[in-house]
C-alpha positions as CSV (number, residue, x, y, z in Angstrom):
1,X,41.5,17.0,-22.3
2,X,39.6,14.2,-20.3
3,X,39.9,10.9,-21.3
4,X,38.5,9.0,-18.7
5,X,35.7,6.5,-20.1
6,X,32.5,5.6,-19.1
7,X,33.6,2.7,-17.1
8,X,35.5,5.3,-14.6
9,X,32.5,7.6,-14.7
10,X,30.0,4.9,-14.1
11,X,32.1,3.7,-10.9
12,X,31.4,7.0,-9.3
13,X,27.7,6.5,-8.6
14,X,26.9,10.1,-8.6
15,X,29.1,13.7,-7.9
16,X,28.6,14.4,-11.2
17,X,28.2,18.6,-10.8
18,X,31.8,18.6,-11.0
19,X,32.0,16.8,-14.0
20,X,31.3,17.7,-17.8
21,X,28.6,14.2,-18.0
22,X,25.1,14.6,-18.6
23,X,23.0,11.7,-16.2
24,X,20.4,9.6,-17.2
25,X,21.6,7.0,-14.5
26,X,19.7,7.9,-11.6
27,X,16.5,8.3,-11.1
28,X,15.1,11.4,-9.3
29,X,11.9,14.0,-10.0
30,X,13.7,17.1,-11.7
31,X,10.3,18.8,-10.7
32,X,10.5,18.7,-6.9
33,X,11.1,20.4,-5.0
34,X,10.0,23.9,-6.1
35,X,12.2,26.9,-5.9
36,X,10.4,28.2,-2.9
37,X,11.7,25.5,-0.8
38,X,15.1,25.3,-2.3
39,X,14.8,29.4,-1.2
40,X,13.6,28.9,1.8
41,X,16.3,26.1,2.6
42,X,19.3,28.6,1.4
43,X,17.9,31.5,3.6
44,X,18.5,29.2,6.9
45,X,21.6,27.7,5.3
46,X,24.2,29.2,7.7
47,X,22.0,28.1,10.5
48,X,21.6,24.8,9.4
49,X,25.5,23.7,8.5
50,X,25.9,25.2,12.1
51,X,23.3,23.4,14.4
52,X,23.0,19.7,15.3
53,X,20.3,17.8,13.8
54,X,17.7,16.1,16.4
55,X,17.7,12.2,17.0
56,X,16.1,9.5,14.9
57,X,13.0,9.0,16.9
58,X,11.9,12.7,16.5
59,X,13.0,13.0,12.8
60,X,10.9,9.7,12.2
61,X,7.9,11.1,13.6
62,X,8.2,13.9,11.2
63,X,8.3,11.6,8.0
64,X,5.0,9.5,10.1
65,X,3.0,11.9,10.6
66,X,2.0,12.5,7.1
67,X,1.2,8.6,6.9
68,X,-0.5,8.7,9.9
69,X,1.7,6.4,11.4
70,X,4.4,7.4,14.6
71,X,7.8,7.3,15.2
72,X,6.9,3.6,16.7
73,X,6.0,2.5,13.0
74,X,8.3,4.3,10.8
75,X,12.2,4.7,11.1
76,X,13.9,7.3,8.9
77,X,17.5,6.8,7.6
78,X,20.4,7.9,5.7
79,X,18.6,7.3,2.7
80,X,17.2,3.5,1.9
81,X,20.6,2.3,1.4
82,X,21.6,2.1,4.7
83,X,18.0,0.6,6.1
84,X,18.7,-2.3,3.4
85,X,21.8,-3.0,5.0
86,X,20.5,-3.1,8.1
87,X,17.4,-5.0,7.6
88,X,19.3,-7.8,5.6
89,X,21.7,-8.0,8.6
90,X,19.1,-8.4,11.1
91,X,16.4,-10.3,9.8
92,X,17.5,-12.2,6.5
93,X,18.9,-15.5,6.5
94,X,17.7,-16.6,3.3
95,X,16.3,-13.8,0.7
96,X,14.0,-14.9,-2.1
97,X,14.3,-12.4,-4.8
98,X,12.9,-11.9,-8.6
99,X,15.1,-11.1,-10.9
100,X,16.2,-8.5,-12.7
101,X,15.6,-6.7,-9.9
102,X,17.5,-3.5,-7.9
103,X,21.1,-5.8,-7.0
104,X,21.7,-3.8,-3.4
105,X,19.3,-6.3,-1.9
106,X,21.1,-8.9,-3.2
107,X,24.7,-7.3,-3.0
108,X,23.9,-7.0,0.6
109,X,23.1,-10.3,1.4
110,X,25.6,-11.9,-0.1
111,X,28.3,-9.5,1.4
112,X,27.1,-10.3,4.6
113,X,27.1,-14.2,4.2
114,X,23.4,-14.6,3.9
115,X,21.8,-17.0,1.1
116,X,19.9,-16.0,-2.3
117,X,17.6,-17.4,-4.1
118,X,16.3,-16.5,-7.5
119,X,12.9,-16.5,-9.2
120,X,13.7,-15.9,-12.7
121,X,11.1,-13.6,-14.7
122,X,10.5,-14.3,-18.4
123,X,8.4,-13.1,-21.5
124,X,8.4,-9.8,-21.0
125,X,9.4,-10.0,-17.2
126,X,6.1,-9.5,-15.7
127,X,5.6,-10.4,-12.0
128,X,3.4,-13.7,-11.6
129,X,2.8,-13.1,-8.0
130,X,1.3,-16.7,-7.5
131,X,4.4,-18.5,-9.2
132,X,6.7,-16.3,-7.3
133,X,5.4,-16.9,-3.6
134,X,5.1,-20.6,-4.5
135,X,8.7,-20.4,-5.2
136,X,9.6,-18.4,-1.8
137,X,7.7,-21.2,0.2
138,X,9.8,-24.0,-1.8
139,X,12.9,-22.5,-1.4
140,X,13.2,-22.3,2.1
141,X,13.9,-18.4,2.2
142,X,12.8,-17.0,5.4
143,X,12.5,-13.3,3.4
144,X,11.0,-12.2,0.3
145,X,11.6,-9.1,-1.5
146,X,8.5,-7.2,-3.8
147,X,9.5,-4.2,-5.7
148,X,7.0,-2.3,-6.9
149,X,7.3,-0.8,-9.6
150,X,10.1,-3.0,-10.4
151,X,14.0,-1.6,-10.9
152,X,15.1,-2.0,-13.6
153,X,11.6,-3.1,-15.7
154,X,9.6,-0.5,-14.4
155,X,6.5,-2.4,-14.6
156,X,4.0,-2.2,-11.4
157,X,2.2,-5.0,-9.8
158,X,-1.6,-4.5,-8.7
159,X,-2.9,-4.1,-5.2
160,X,-4.9,-7.0,-5.7
161,X,-2.0,-9.0,-6.9
162,X,0.2,-7.5,-4.1
163,X,-2.2,-8.4,-1.3
164,X,-2.5,-12.1,-2.6
165,X,1.3,-12.5,-2.3
166,X,1.2,-11.1,1.2
167,X,-1.7,-13.4,2.4
168,X,-0.1,-16.2,0.8
169,X,3.3,-15.4,2.7
170,X,1.5,-14.5,5.7
171,X,3.8,-16.9,7.8
172,X,6.8,-15.7,6.2
173,X,9.2,-14.1,8.9
174,X,9.8,-11.1,6.8
175,X,8.5,-9.5,3.0
176,X,9.9,-6.4,2.2
177,X,7.9,-4.3,-0.4
178,X,9.5,-1.5,-1.9
179,X,7.6,1.2,-2.9
180,X,10.0,3.4,-3.8
181,X,8.7,4.5,-7.1
182,X,5.0,4.3,-6.5
183,X,4.1,7.7,-6.8
184,X,4.3,7.6,-10.6
185,X,2.1,4.8,-10.7
186,X,-1.1,6.5,-12.4
187,X,-3.9,3.3,-11.7
188,X,-7.1,3.0,-9.7
189,X,-6.9,1.5,-7.4
190,X,-3.5,2.9,-6.4
191,X,-1.4,-0.2,-5.7
192,X,0.4,1.1,-2.3
193,X,-0.1,-1.0,0.9
194,X,0.7,1.4,3.2
195,X,-2.9,1.6,4.3
196,X,-3.1,-2.0,4.8
197,X,0.1,-1.8,6.9
198,X,-1.4,-3.0,10.1
199,X,-2.8,-6.6,8.6
200,X,0.7,-7.8,7.6
201,X,2.8,-7.7,10.5
202,X,5.7,-9.7,8.9
203,X,5.9,-6.6,6.1
204,X,8.5,-3.7,5.7
205,X,7.8,-1.5,3.5
206,X,10.9,0.6,2.6
207,X,10.9,4.1,0.2
208,X,13.6,5.8,-1.2
209,X,12.8,9.6,-1.0
210,X,15.4,10.5,-3.5
211,X,13.1,9.2,-6.3
212,X,10.0,10.4,-6.0
213,X,11.0,13.7,-4.0
214,X,13.8,14.7,-6.2
215,X,16.2,14.9,-3.2
216,X,19.0,12.2,-3.5
217,X,21.7,14.5,-2.0
218,X,19.7,14.7,1.4
219,X,19.9,11.0,1.3
220,X,16.4,10.2,3.2
221,X,14.5,7.0,3.3
222,X,12.2,5.3,5.4
223,X,10.9,1.7,6.8
224,X,7.4,1.2,8.2
225,X,6.0,-1.5,9.6
226,X,3.1,-2.5,12.1
227,X,5.9,-4.4,14.2
228,X,7.0,-1.9,16.2
229,X,9.5,-4.5,17.9
230,X,11.2,-4.6,14.5
231,X,11.0,-0.8,14.0
232,X,12.8,-0.3,17.1
233,X,15.3,-3.0,16.6
234,X,16.3,-1.1,13.5
235,X,16.8,2.3,15.3
236,X,19.3,1.1,17.4
237,X,21.3,-0.2,14.7
238,X,21.4,3.1,13.2
239,X,23.4,6.2,14.1
240,X,22.3,8.7,16.7
241,X,23.0,11.6,14.1
242,X,22.5,9.8,11.0
243,X,20.3,12.5,9.6
244,X,21.6,16.1,8.8
245,X,20.4,19.1,9.5
246,X,19.4,20.3,6.2
247,X,17.3,17.0,5.6
248,X,15.7,17.6,9.2
249,X,14.4,20.9,7.6
250,X,13.2,19.2,4.6
251,X,11.5,16.9,6.8
252,X,9.8,19.9,8.9
253,X,8.2,22.3,5.8
254,X,8.0,19.5,2.9
255,X,4.2,19.1,3.7
256,X,3.4,23.0,2.9
257,X,4.6,21.7,-0.7
258,X,2.1,18.8,-1.0
259,X,0.2,20.2,-4.0
260,X,3.2,21.0,-5.4
261,X,4.5,18.0,-5.2
262,X,1.6,16.0,-6.4
263,X,1.8,18.0,-9.9
264,X,5.3,17.5,-9.9
265,X,4.6,13.5,-10.5
266,X,1.7,14.6,-13.3
267,X,4.7,16.1,-14.9
268,X,7.1,13.5,-14.5
269,X,4.9,11.2,-15.9
270,X,4.1,13.4,-19.1
271,X,7.6,13.9,-19.3
272,X,8.3,9.8,-19.2
273,X,5.9,9.1,-21.4
274,X,7.2,11.4,-24.1
275,X,11.2,9.7,-23.6
276,X,8.8,6.1,-24.4
277,X,7.6,7.7,-27.5
278,X,10.8,9.3,-28.8
279,X,13.0,6.4,-27.9
280,X,10.2,4.1,-29.6
281,X,9.3,6.5,-32.8
282,X,13.2,7.4,-33.4
283,X,15.6,5.4,-32.1
284,X,15.3,1.9,-34.6
285,X,17.8,0.1,-32.4
286,X,15.9,0.1,-29.3
287,X,12.4,-1.4,-27.9
288,X,11.3,0.8,-25.3
289,X,9.5,-0.8,-22.9
290,X,5.8,0.2,-21.1
291,X,6.8,1.7,-18.1
292,X,4.9,2.9,-14.3
293,X,8.4,4.3,-13.0
294,X,10.4,7.6,-13.6
295,X,12.8,5.7,-16.3
296,X,12.3,4.0,-19.9
297,X,14.0,-0.3,-19.8
298,X,14.7,-1.2,-23.4
299,X,16.3,-4.0,-25.2
300,X,18.6,-2.9,-27.9
301,X,18.9,-4.7,-31.3
302,X,20.4,-8.2,-31.8
303,X,23.5,-6.9,-33.3
304,X,24.7,-4.7,-30.0
305,X,25.0,-4.5,-27.0
306,X,24.3,-2.9,-24.1
307,X,28.2,-2.0,-22.9
308,X,28.9,-1.4,-26.7
309,X,25.8,1.1,-26.5
310,X,26.4,3.1,-23.3
311,X,30.1,3.3,-24.3
312,X,29.4,4.9,-27.7
313,X,26.7,7.3,-26.3
314,X,29.2,8.4,-23.9
315,X,31.9,8.9,-26.3
316,X,29.7,11.0,-28.7
317,X,27.8,12.8,-26.4
318,X,29.2,12.4,-22.6
319,X,26.0,10.8,-21.4
320,X,25.4,8.4,-19.0
321,X,22.3,5.8,-19.2
322,X,22.5,2.2,-17.1
323,X,23.9,-0.5,-18.6
324,X,21.8,-3.7,-17.0
325,X,23.8,-6.2,-19.1
326,X,25.3,-7.4,-16.1
327,X,22.4,-7.6,-13.9
328,X,21.3,-10.8,-12.5
329,X,18.4,-12.2,-14.7
330,X,19.4,-10.3,-17.9
331,X,21.4,-10.9,-21.1
332,X,23.5,-8.3,-22.3
333,X,21.3,-6.4,-24.4
334,X,18.9,-4.1,-21.9
335,X,19.8,-0.5,-21.2
336,X,17.8,2.0,-18.6
337,X,17.3,5.6,-19.2
338,X,16.1,7.8,-16.6
339,X,13.6,10.9,-17.0
340,X,14.7,14.2,-16.6
341,X,12.7,17.0,-17.8
342,X,10.7,16.7,-21.2
343,X,13.2,19.3,-22.6
344,X,16.3,16.7,-21.7
345,X,14.6,13.7,-22.7
346,X,14.5,15.0,-25.9
347,X,18.0,15.8,-26.2
348,X,18.8,12.1,-25.4
349,X,16.8,10.4,-27.6
350,X,18.2,13.0,-30.5
351,X,21.7,12.0,-29.2
352,X,20.7,8.3,-29.2
353,X,18.8,8.9,-32.8
354,X,22.8,10.7,-33.9
355,X,24.0,7.4,-33.5
356,X,22.1,5.7,-35.9
357,X,22.4,8.8,-38.6
358,X,25.8,9.3,-37.7
359,X,26.8,5.3,-38.6
360,X,28.4,4.8,-34.9
361,X,25.8,2.4,-33.8
362,X,27.0,0.0,-36.5
363,X,23.9,-1.9,-38.2
364,X,21.3,0.5,-37.0
365,X,19.9,0.9,-40.2
366,X,18.7,-2.4,-40.1
367,X,18.2,-3.0,-36.5
368,X,14.4,-2.2,-36.1
369,X,14.0,-5.9,-37.1
370,X,16.5,-7.4,-34.6
371,X,14.8,-4.9,-31.4
372,X,12.0,-6.7,-30.9
373,X,8.9,-4.3,-30.9
């Protein structure tokens, strides 16, 4: 019998296919890529495994072309995490971040001996770009980070607000705009600043392809900038064969599935809405917050901690959700749940509701008054 606890499995950060674990931690598009792409990849698997991939400039050109860019304006890497580390190492001395945020940016900077200035989000954790820009300028930071939509909150910032933020910080050395979840945002105008890249040479737009394209195992992410010298410097600090041949095949063929991708994002939005509504209606000890991403950020009732909830859920159902209790800028009462398929999300809601019905979550019967609805 497997006696390893939730802390052990959380420390693996993936690889759950060989374990009896249901993963609602990591946020990927479960509706993409389509079966036809997987079948095409499978038919070429032997040749791909036995072949060297191309060098970075060529692979970057494949990713850049659909965006109307060239390899001089975009660099592809083995996941966005590789670029986070390289960008921080090469261009950051003091980083200003609004917390809570994706901790990898802060962790890389701290591990590299850089300084970090944290701007605390308050209330419902929406970002006030004017207050944050003022903080950046007063902090002495040479670089600022804006994640849109934010992780872990799932809240997006409007295009007008992002552009105003960039205008205010036009003299800063570097502004990193992470758009890893932006394809799930369904508002008009769409908040991506990619069409405005040439107007802001101090900006790097970062994107993980794992989240929206459902390919975390292929490890692809890119950085784009109008500053071609900065892109060239990033490329010189990446391995010559950092992208494997399976990922290259993906870059070569994925545009053939553009319509399927658009439809998959719509399915993700639908599944995420169902997850949010199920948590709101059926789980009395959770207060799910609005989201524009493929996950739901929730506050747990006052008589329960996020660690207690994640532990009990795993013990009861072998389900992993993200314990945000130790994230910078949060107290110990927040969790994040990745949205998978609508059917899987219903199973997650049922497992969480069952904790209350069975009494495993103590005090859950009266927790609706504790959760801030």
